C-alpha positions in Angstrom: -65.2 -159.0 -25.1 -62.2 -160.8 -23.5 -59.9 -160.0 -26.5 -61.0 -156.4 -26.4 -60.3 -156.1 -22.7 -56.9 -157.7 -23.3 -56.1 -155.2 -26.0 -57.1 -152.3 -23.7 -54.9 -153.6 -21.0 -52.0 -154.0 -23.4 -52.4 -150.4 -24.6 -52.5 -149.1 -21.0 -49.4 -151.0 -20.2 -47.6 -149.6 -23.2 -48.7 -146.1 -22.3 -47.4 -146.5 -18.8 -44.1 -148.0 -20.0 -43.5 -145.1 -22.4 -44.4 -142.6 -19.7 -42.1 -144.2 -17.1 -39.3 -144.3 -19.7 -39.3 -140.5 -20.2 -37.1 -138.5 -17.8 -38.8 -135.7 -16.0 -35.7 -133.5 -16.6 -34.1 -132.6 -19.9 -30.4 -131.9 -19.6 -28.7 -128.8 -20.9 -26.9 -130.8 -23.6 -30.2 -132.0 -25.0 -31.5 -128.4 -25.0 -28.4 -127.3 -26.9 -28.6 -130.0 -29.6 -32.4 -129.6 -30.1 -32.6 -125.8 -30.0 -29.3 -123.9 -30.0 -26.8 -125.5 -32.3 -26.5 -122.2 -34.0 -24.3 -121.1 -31.1 -21.6 -123.5 -32.3 -22.0 -123.6 -36.0 -19.0 -122.2 -37.9 -16.9 -122.2 -34.7 -14.0 -124.3 -33.5 -15.3 -126.0 -30.4 -13.4 -127.2 -27.4 -15.3 -129.6 -25.1 -14.6 -130.1 -21.4 -16.2 -133.5 -20.9 -16.0 -136.9 -19.4 -18.0 -140.1 -20.0 -21.1 -138.5 -18.3 -21.5 -136.1 -21.3 -24.3 -138.2 -22.7 -27.6 -137.1 -24.2 -30.9 -138.7 -23.2 -30.5 -141.0 -26.2 -27.3 -142.4 -24.6 -25.1 -140.9 -27.3 -21.8 -139.3 -26.3 -22.0 -135.5 -26.8 -18.9 -135.3 -29.0 -20.3 -138.0 -31.4 -23.6 -136.2 -31.7 -22.0 -132.8 -32.4 -19.7 -134.3 -35.1 -22.7 -136.0 -36.7 -24.4 -132.5 -36.7 -21.3 -131.1 -38.6 -20.1 -129.1 -35.5 -16.3 -128.6 -35.7 -15.0 -130.1 -32.4 -11.3 -129.5 -32.4 -10.2 -130.3 -28.8 -11.3 -132.4 -25.8 -10.3 -131.5 -22.3 -10.4 -134.2 -19.7 -10.8 -133.6 -15.9 -9.9 -136.0 -13.2 -10.6 -139.6 -14.2 -10.2 -138.7 -17.9 -12.5 -138.1 -20.9 -13.8 -141.7 -20.8 -13.8 -141.8 -17.0 -11.7 -144.9 -16.5 -8.9 -143.5 -14.3 -8.9 -143.9 -10.5 -8.9 -140.9 -8.1 -5.6 -139.1 -8.2 -4.2 -140.9 -11.2 -2.3 -138.7 -13.6 -4.0 -138.3 -17.0 -1.9 -137.9 -20.1 -2.6 -136.0 -23.3 -3.5 -138.1 -26.3 -6.2 -138.6 -28.9 -9.7 -139.9 -28.6 -9.7 -143.4 -29.9 -13.1 -143.1 -31.6 -12.9 -139.6 -33.1 -9.2 -138.9 -33.3 -9.7 -135.5 -31.7 -6.8 -134.3 -29.6 -7.3 -134.7 -25.8 -5.7 -132.3 -23.4 -5.4 -133.5 -19.8 -6.5 -131.2 -17.1 -5.4 -133.6 -14.4 -1.7 -134.0 -15.1 1.1 -131.5 -15.6 -1.5 -128.7 -15.9 -5.0 -128.3 -14.5 -6.0 -125.2 -16.6 -6.0 -125.0 -20.4 -2.9 -123.2 -21.5 -3.1 -120.5 -24.2 -1.4 -122.9 -26.6 -4.2 -125.5 -26.0 -6.7 -122.9 -26.9 -4.9 -121.6 -30.0 -7.5 -123.1 -32.4 -10.6 -122.9 -30.1 -13.3 -120.3 -30.6 -15.7 -121.5 -27.8 -15.4 -123.7 -24.7 -18.3 -126.0 -23.7 -18.5 -127.7 -20.3 -20.6 -130.8 -19.8 -19.6 -132.9 -16.7 -21.9 -134.4 -14.1 -21.0 -133.2 -10.6 -22.0 -134.6 -7.2 -22.7 -131.4 -5.3 -19.8 -131.6 -2.8 -17.1 -128.9 -2.7 -14.2 -131.4 -2.6 -15.2 -133.2 -5.8 -12.7 -131.8 -8.3 -14.9 -131.2 -11.3 -16.1 -127.8 -10.2 -12.4 -126.7 -9.7 -11.7 -127.8 -13.3 -14.8 -125.8 -14.4 -13.5 -122.6 -12.6 -10.0 -123.0 -14.0 -11.4 -123.4 -17.5 -13.5 -120.3 -17.0 -10.3 -118.4 -16.1 -8.6 -119.7 -19.3 -11.6 -118.6 -21.4 -11.6 -115.1 -19.8 -7.9 -114.7 -20.5 -8.3 -115.8 -24.1 -11.5 -113.8 -24.6 -13.6 -116.7 -25.8 -17.1 -117.6 -24.8 -17.7 -120.3 -22.1 -20.9 -122.4 -22.2 -22.1 -124.6 -19.3 -24.5 -127.3 -20.3 -26.4 -127.5 -17.0 -27.1 -130.7 -15.0 -28.9 -131.6 -11.8 -27.2 -131.4 -8.4 -27.7 -135.0 -7.2 -28.3 -133.6 -3.6 -31.0 -131.2 -4.9 -31.0 -127.5 -4.8 -32.1 -127.0 -1.2 -29.4 -128.8 0.8 -26.6 -126.5 2.0 -24.2 -127.9 4.7 -20.8 -127.3 6.2 -18.5 -124.4 6.8 -17.2 -122.0 4.2 -13.7 -123.0 3.4 -11.0 -120.9 5.0 -8.7 -119.0 2.6 -5.6 -120.8 4.0 -7.1 -124.1 3.0 -7.8 -123.3 -0.7 -6.7 -126.1 -2.9 -7.9 -128.2 -5.9 -10.4 -129.9 -3.6 -11.7 -126.5 -2.4 -11.1 -123.5 -4.7 -14.0 -121.3 -3.8 -15.6 -119.9 -0.6 -18.5 -122.3 -0.5 -19.8 -124.9 2.0 -19.2 -128.6 1.6 -22.7 -129.0 0.1 -23.5 -125.8 -1.8 -27.0 -126.6 -3.2 -26.4 -125.2 -6.7 -26.3 -126.7 -10.2 -23.0 -126.4 -12.0 -24.5 -123.6 -14.1 -25.6 -121.7 -11.1 -22.3 -122.2 -9.4 -20.5 -121.0 -12.6 -22.7 -117.9 -12.6 -21.9 -117.3 -8.9 -18.1 -117.7 -9.5 -18.2 -115.4 -12.4 -20.4 -112.6 -10.9 -18.7 -112.7 -7.5 -15.3 -112.2 -9.3 -13.8 -115.4 -7.8 -11.7 -116.0 -10.9 -8.0 -115.2 -10.9 -7.3 -111.5 -11.1 -11.0 -110.8 -10.5 -11.6 -111.7 -14.2 -15.0 -112.4 -15.7 -15.7 -114.7 -18.6 -18.4 -114.4 -21.3 -20.6 -117.1 -19.7 -23.8 -118.7 -21.0 -25.7 -121.4 -19.1 -27.8 -123.8 -21.2 -30.6 -124.4 -18.7 -32.3 -127.7 -18.1 -36.0 -128.2 -18.6 -38.1 -129.6 -15.8 -35.6 -129.6 -13.0 -36.9 -128.4 -9.6 -34.8 -127.5 -6.5 -36.5 -130.1 -4.4 -35.3 -132.9 -6.7 -32.6 -135.3 -5.6 -31.2 -137.5 -8.5 -33.8 -140.3 -8.3 -36.6 -137.7 -8.7 -35.3 -136.6 -12.1 -36.0 -139.9 -14.0 -32.5 -139.7 -15.5 -30.2 -142.6 -15.7 -27.3 -142.5 -13.2 -23.9 -142.6 -14.9 -21.2 -143.0 -12.3 -19.3 -139.6 -12.6 -16.2 -141.4 -11.2 -15.2 -145.0 -10.5 -16.1 -144.7 -6.8 -19.5 -143.0 -7.0 -21.2 -146.0 -8.5 -24.8 -145.2 -7.5 -27.0 -142.2 -6.8 -27.2 -143.5 -3.2 -23.4 -143.2 -2.9 -23.7 -139.6 -4.0 -26.2 -138.8 -1.2 -23.7 -140.3 1.3 -20.5 -139.0 -0.2 -20.2 -135.5 1.4 -20.4 -137.1 4.9 -18.6 -140.5 4.3 -15.7 -138.9 2.4 -14.3 -137.8 5.7 -13.2 -141.4 6.3 -10.5 -140.6 3.6 -8.7 -138.6 6.4 -8.4 -141.8 8.5 -6.4 -145.0 8.2 -9.7 -146.9 7.6 -10.8 -148.0 4.1 -13.7 -146.0 2.7 -14.4 -148.9 0.4 -12.3 -147.8 -2.6 -11.7 -150.9 -4.7 -14.9 -152.6 -3.7 -18.4 -152.7 -5.1 -19.7 -150.2 -2.6 -17.2 -147.3 -2.2 -18.2 -144.8 0.6 -20.7 -147.4 1.9 -18.1 -150.0 3.0 -16.1 -148.6 6.0 -13.6 -150.7 7.8 -10.1 -152.0 8.6 -8.5 -155.3 9.6 -8.5 -154.2 13.3 -12.3 -153.4 13.4 -15.0 -155.6 14.8 -17.9 -155.1 12.5 -20.6 -156.4 14.9 -19.6 -154.2 17.8 -19.1 -151.1 15.6 -22.4 -151.6 13.9 -24.1 -152.0 17.3 -22.4 -148.9 18.6 -23.3 -146.7 15.6 -26.9 -148.0 15.5 -27.4 -147.1 19.2 -26.5 -143.4 18.7 -28.8 -143.1 15.7 -26.8 -141.0 13.3 -28.9 -138.8 11.0 -29.8 -140.2 7.6 -28.0 -143.6 7.8 -28.2 -147.1 9.1 -25.5 -149.7 9.6 -25.0 -153.4 9.2 -21.8 -155.5 9.8 -19.7 -156.2 6.7 -16.4 -157.9 5.7 -14.7 -156.8 2.5 -11.3 -156.9 0.7 -10.4 -153.7 -1.2 -8.5 -154.2 -4.4 -6.9 -150.8 -4.3 -6.1 -147.9 -2.0 -5.9 -148.4 1.8 -5.7 -152.0 3.0 -5.5 -153.3 -0.5 -5.7 -157.1 -0.5 -6.4 -157.2 3.2 -9.6 -158.6 4.8 -11.4 -155.6 6.4 -14.2 -155.8 8.9 -16.5 -152.9 9.5 -19.9 -151.5 8.5 -22.1 -151.2 5.5 -23.6 -147.7 5.4 -27.1 -147.3 3.9 -29.5 -144.4 3.6 -32.3 -144.4 6.0 -34.2 -142.1 3.7 -33.7 -140.7 0.1 -32.0 -137.5 1.1 -28.5 -136.1 1.5 -26.6 -137.2 4.6 -25.4 -134.3 6.8 -21.7 -133.6 7.3 -22.3 -133.9 11.0 -23.0 -137.6 10.5 -19.6 -138.1 9.0 -17.9 -136.2 11.9 -19.9 -138.2 14.5 -18.8 -141.4 12.7 -15.1 -140.4 13.1 -15.7 -139.6 16.8 -17.2 -143.0 17.4 -14.3 -144.7 15.6 -11.8 -142.8 17.8 -13.7 -143.8 20.9 -13.9 -147.4 19.9 -10.3 -147.8 18.7 -8.3 -145.0 20.4 -4.9 -146.5 19.8 -5.5 -147.8 16.3 -7.5 -145.1 14.4 -5.4 -142.3 13.1 -6.6 -139.1 11.5 -4.7 -136.8 9.2 -5.0 -133.2 10.5 -4.2 -131.6 7.2 -6.5 -133.8 5.0 -9.4 -133.4 7.4 -9.0 -129.7 7.4 -9.0 -129.6 3.6 -12.1 -131.7 3.4 -14.1 -130.0 6.1 -12.7 -126.5 5.2 -11.5 -125.3 8.6 -8.3 -125.6 10.5 -10.4 -126.2 13.7 -11.8 -129.5 12.4 -9.1 -131.7 13.9 -9.1 -130.1 17.3 -12.9 -130.1 17.4 -12.8 -133.8 16.5 -10.3 -134.7 19.2 -12.2 -132.7 21.8 -15.4 -134.4 20.6 -17.0 -131.0 20.0 -20.0 -130.7 17.7 -19.3 -128.6 14.6 -20.8 -125.1 14.5 -21.5 -123.7 11.0 -25.2 -122.8 11.0 -24.4 -119.1 10.6 -22.1 -119.8 7.6 -24.8 -121.9 6.0 -27.3 -119.1 6.5 -25.0 -116.5 5.0 -24.3 -118.7 2.0 -28.0 -119.4 1.4 -28.7 -115.7 1.2 -25.8 -115.1 -1.2 -26.4 -118.1 -3.4 -30.1 -117.5 -3.9 -29.3 -114.6 -6.2 -27.9 -117.1 -8.6 -30.7 -119.5 -8.7 -31.8 -120.3 -12.3 -34.7 -122.6 -11.3 
């Protein structure tokens, strides 16, 4: 009886382990490979990818397609490159993929949109890049520019859909003003837009936001199992850092708020083990700042004192003191929390903290952001959020 009970217990354990190992969500790339490779057979395929373009098996998409005898003729690399090793802002050069020998065209160097020459031998463009759901994360700008190139060339564009790590219900921040349009904000959307990349691509296409009001031949390879209420940890998928400074899914939930620290002379933790969670500078007193921030109870976060030494970017090689920012719950952190953090930093260190007016405006999306910050005014964008929610709901695929 004892051995039988042990066997039953072992079988239950194995069943639970196999169940836990299965993601709740199947990515668009898995759906493509399993069910729709006919869309690519006999065609010369260009892939817009980085290191996140992995199937649930862990295999890189380009390797899987080549094993399936799909003719991949070009790779297009966004910011951070095809293998994802470059730091933010680093220029990426053209080259060849070390493993496959396929030509790589950089979309974060001399050009940010595929040229007609790059597409000479391409019959279809396929996009598979994990985003973080924040307007100023540059991958969605790359996606839009590639859609423009596909429209101009008259070739199909396929988006292999992926989850928005913030979920599909969180919309936050002002609609970017036309005068502030840039590579960190190309389309009239809020900071957090609450759409998957496939849904956003559909919106960009149908709203005619592409250059010259163009429209490309767009197909979205939908995920299976994704629900709008899901943040990343609900999907059961493995987190692959989409860039060197978004190392965890927790950092993704913090990013749209904590990224505002980029507009100051404080380190946002680049070059540490916890980017966008370590905030500080040599002149900061971590204990007093942590106490100050804890007292006002900013939404979604909690603070503890920290000391760290960044190995790149601001205050490189200098001992910084400040705070470690953690989630107080598993949900996206509001933009207002980031703005309140800047206000508290200015109040605590009025002669030492500096803020870039232009960079803050580009991140937040309004020219009023700096004046509001200096006047300690609370941001007002509820109406903009409501308008965008109404518009974007037309493009929900889930």
